[in-house]
N, C-alpha and C positions, 0 to 999 in steps of 0.2 A: 292580755291572753291571746288576742287575735294575732298580734305581732309574733308571739312565741310560736304559735302554730305555723305561721308562714315561715319562720326561721327553720323550724324542724323539717318542714316540707322541702324547702330548697336544699337544706343540708343533706337530707336523705337522697334527694334527686341527684344532686351533684356527686354524692358518693357512689351512687349506682352507675352514673356515667363514667366516673373516674376508674371504676373497676374494669371497664372495657378499653381503657387506654394503655399505652405502652409505658411501663415504669422504668425500663432499663434496656440498653442496647450494648451488646458485647460482641467482640470479634475473637475467634479462637482458631487454632491450628497454624496461623501464620507465624513465622519466626523472624523474618527480615523486614517485612513491610510495617511502616509506622501506622499506629492506630489512627492518627490524625489524617493520614493519607486515605485510609479506607472510609473514614467519616465523610470526606469530600465526595466520595463516589455514590453515596446513598442519599435518597430523598426522605426516607422515613426518619422521624424525629421522636424523641422522648416527649410524652405528654399528649401525643396524637392518638386517635383511635386506631386500632389494629386494622390494616388495609392490605389484604392479600395481593391485590393488583400492584400496589406500590412496592411491596416486598419482592414480587416476581420481577419487576423492572430493575430493582436494585441488584438482584442476583444476576440478571442478564448483563447488566453494566459491568459488574465485577468480572464476570467470565470473559468479557471482551478485552480486558486489560492484559498486557503482557505478563504482569505479576502473577496471574492466577491460571492454573490449569483446570480448576473446577471450583464451584462454590455451592453451598447449600445453606439452609437455615433451620432453626428450631424455635418453637414458641412454647414457653412454659407458663402455664396459668397459675397465678398466685392470688392471694386474697385481695391484695391492693390493685391488681391489674395483671398485665402480661410482661414477661421478660423475653426479649427477642435476642437470639444468638445467631450470628452469621459465622459459618465455618468456611474458611478460605484455604483451599489447597494450593500452595504456592508453586509456581514454576521456578526452576533454576534459570536465572536470567542473565548471567554473564556468559555470553555466547560468542565463540569464534565463528567467523563466517568465511566461506570461500565459494567461488564460482569459477569454473573453467569450461570452455566450449571449443569445439573444433568442427571442421567440415572436411570433405574428402580432398580438398586442395591443400590440406596441411596447415591451415591457419590455426593459431592457438592463442588464447588470451586467458587471464585469470585475475581474480580479485581475492585478497586476503584481508581480514579485518577482525575486530573484536568490538562488541557492543554490550553495555549493561543496560537492560531494558527496565531495571528497577533501581536505578542509581540512588544510593543513599537511603534505600527503602522508601522512596517518595514517588514511585511511578514515573520517573524521569528516564528518558532514553539518552544515553551519552556514549559516544564511541567514534571510531573512524575506520577507514578502509584504505589499503594500498592496492593499486591496480598496475598490472604489467600487460600492456597491449602494444607491444613493440617498444613503447616508451613508458616511463614511470609516471604515476599519478597518485593523488591522495585526496581524501575527503574526510571532514570532521563535522559531526552533527550533535546538537543539543536540542532536545525536545521535551518540554514540560507542559502537558496539556492542561494541568490543573495547578499551575504555579501560583496564581494569584487568588483563585477562588474555585468553586465547584464548576464554573462555566468559562473561566478565562485563563489562557496560558500563553506560552511563548515558544517559538522555535528559532534557532540560530544555526547557520551552517557556513562553512568555508570549504571550497574545493579548488584543486589545481589539477585539471584534467588534460593529459596530452595523449593523443592517439594519431595513428596514420589513417587518414580519411580519404576515401575515393571521392573525387569531384567529377561529375558527369558533364562533359563539355560537348558541343556540337561536333568537335573534331575527334572525340574519343574520351577515354577516361584518364584523368591525371590523379596522382597521389600527392597529398599535402600532409605536412606535419602540422597538426591542429592543436592549439593550446587554448584552454578556457580557464581563466582565474576568476573566481566569483565569491561574493559575500552576500548572504541573504538573511533577512529577518522577517518573521511572520508573526502576526497576532492570531491566536487560536481561540475561537469562541464556540462553545457547545451549548446550544439552546436547550436541548433535552437529549434523551437517549438516541433519537433517530436523526436529528438535524444538527449539523455543525458547519462552520465556515472557517477558512483561513484567508487572511488578507495581508499583503505586505509587498516588499520589493527586493530586488536583487541588482547589485552593481557588478558588472563583469567586463572583462577584456578578452577579446578573441584575437588570436594570432594565427595566420596562415603562412606557411613556408613551403614552396614547391619542392617536391622531391624528385619525381620522375613521371614519365607518361606523356600524354598529349598536352599541347599548349594552345592557347587562344589569345589573340592580340587584345581582345576585349576583357580578358580576365587576368588581373595582375598575378605575378608569381610570389609576391611577398607583400603582406599588408597586415596592419593591426587596427582594430576597431574597438572603441569603448562603447558600452551599451548600458541602458537602464531598463530593467524589466519590472513591470508591475503585475501582480498576480492576485487572482481571486479564485478560490476553490469552494465549492459547495458540495456537501456529502449528505445523502439520505441513506440511512443504514438500518435495516430491519433484520439483520442476520442473527441467527441463533446457533450457538455452538454446543456440541457435546463431544469433547475430546477432538478426534480427528474429523468428525462429521460436522457439516455445515448445512443449514437450510435457510432460505429466505432470499431477499432481494437487496441489492445495494447499487446506488448510482453516484458517480463522482464526476462533477462538472469542473473543468479546469479552463479558465480564461486568462490569457496573458497578452500584454501589450509591450512590445520591445521598441525602444527608440535608439537610433544609431547615430554615430558621429561621422559616418562615411557612406557615400552613395553606393559603394561596392556591395555593402550589406545594408540595404535600406530598412526603414522602419517597417514593422509588420505586426499584424494581429494574428493570434492563433487561439483556437478553442478545440477542445476534444472532450467527449463524454464517454466514460467507461460504465457500461451496464453489466452488473453481475447477477446471475441467478443460480441458486443452488437448491437441490432437492434430494431428500433421502429416497433410496430405492431399496426396499426391503430392509433387513437388519444390517447388511454389510456394504451396501452400495451407496454411492454419492455421485450424482450427475452435476457437473460444474460447467458454467458458461460465462464467457466474457465477450461483450461486443463493444468495440471502440469505433466511434464516429468522430471524425475530426476534419477541420478545414483551417487553412491559413491564407493570408494575403497571397494572391496568385501571381507573384513575381516570377518572371522567367530567369531564375537564378540557379546556378549549380549548387547553392548552399541551402536548399530547401529544408524545412524543419522536420518533416516526417520521414523516418528512416525505416528501411526493411532490414531487420536484424534478428538473428535467431535467439539472442538473449533477451529480446524485447517482445517479439510478437509472433514470429514464425519459426518454430523449432526445426533446425536442420538446414535453413536457407543460407547461412553464412553470416559473416560479420560486416554489417552495413553495405549491402550489395546494391542498394538503390535509394533514391530519395523522391519526395513528392510534396505537393501543397495540399493534398487531401488524402484521407485514409478511411477505409472500411476494413476492419479486421474482426473475424469471429474465431474465438478459441473455444472448443467444446471438448470435454473429456469425461470419461466414466472411470471413477476411482472405486476399486473393489478391495475390501479388506481380506487378505489371504490368511493372515495370522494375527491374533490379537491377545495380548496378555495385559497384566496390570499396568506395566510401565512402557511396553513396547508394542508396536504393530508394524505390519508390512502390507502395503497396498500395491496392487497392480494398477496400471494406468493405460487406457486406450484413448487416443486423442486424434482430432483433426484440427489443424490450424489453416485458416484460409483468409486471404486478404487481397485487396486491390488498392491502387494508388492513383491519384490525379497527377499527371506530369506537370512540372513547373511551367507556368504560362498556358497550360492546357485548359480543357473544359470538362464538364461533368460527364461527357461521353467517354472520357478516358477510363472511368471506372468499369466500363463494360468491355474494354479492349482486351483481347486475349493475352497480349504480351505483358499487360500489367497485373494479371491474375496469377496468384500463387496458392497452391493447395498442397499441404503437407500432412498426410496421415502418419501416425507413428504409435509406438508403444513405449512404456516406461515402468519404473519401479519407484516406490517411496518407502524409505526406512524411517520410522517415526519413533521418537522418544516422547512419551506423553507428559513427562514432568519437567521437560526443558523447553522453554519458549522457542517457538519456530524451529525446533530440532527435527526438521524433515529433510532428509538427504534424498535428492531426486536425481534420477538418471532417465533421460529421454532420448529416443532415437527417431528422427523424422526423415521421411523419404518423400521427395517431391514427385508429383505426378503431372505437373504442367510443363510447358516448354522450357528448355534449358535448365531443368531442375538439378539440384544437388541433393546431398544427403549427409547427415552428420549427427553426432552426439551433442547433447546439452546437459551439463551437470550443474548442480547448485544446491543451496540451502533454502528451504522453504518451498511451499507449493509454487508452481509457475505463476499462478494468479489466485 
């Protein structure tokens, strides 16, 4: 009799606990994305107690993926427990891309490409880009952040980049035809929603061929160098998304070591950290900030790694107008929604881009030198399609207010940062 009473007690107790558990998980509204892919994104499991904190984390993680423009959930209480339903509003993810930019001296470059950010419905990015910057270039990328499991993925890329690059010599500026052919493989590890790393290597060959301009007896006019790059990236990400609005903080640390086969381009170390901060201002405003701090081995070389370029850091400054071995750049902008409908919106953009560089072989005092400082305020517009991933067409016009400044347009797909 005693054993029967204990059996009934534990059975009733277990049944009461089971009624608070999740008995099923479903995904609805998505059409292209595989259910197995969405299951890899969530931490909530059948049989566990209902946990609103875990569900909120799952929703935020889904919304960060290119496949989703929005996500929500519903809990249905049943006699046996809770039925959990995730509603995933998919993005259109097969996206053509283009960027072109100019300055008042008539320079023009562009990139054309196409990417599928949900390849095969498995949250894989696959695609490529063709670039015309005096010479032709291309790049092919494959990135599967959850290829092997919920935490482990892989990225592979190949590029053949050819440009006309200014090289800043003691005797003046020379222009070289620069080619970089590279092959890269990275392991992707996401520990949780906020922390992830990338680690891997890149084998590449650099070719420099003199075109015109100044010459220097200590700098060869034609050479080729094979290099091996090892890379480590750490990202902390607490951003929250609501369609075109972003709030929160993100930090990306990038550390690289490059070994070379030629003393003309010696071995060097490079690191830089991008700090992003976003905050909502009222119902229609978004203040966005990016601060980059970077240092590299301080060789007195005309081929220093940090470039001043309007498509990278300072809008309106020109195409690779200077180089350095250290960098401090702040991009700050206020985005205001002027028109907002279900699928489309238009934002105005008011920005200031400011940066300073350490000269090759220089010291930290270079950061405070007036000739190294560039400040470019400007204005722009954003045309946004809410249901197409990264479908933000941007137009910016920057005007320099520092010494020997230029001005110019920068066009592209996606927010500048």
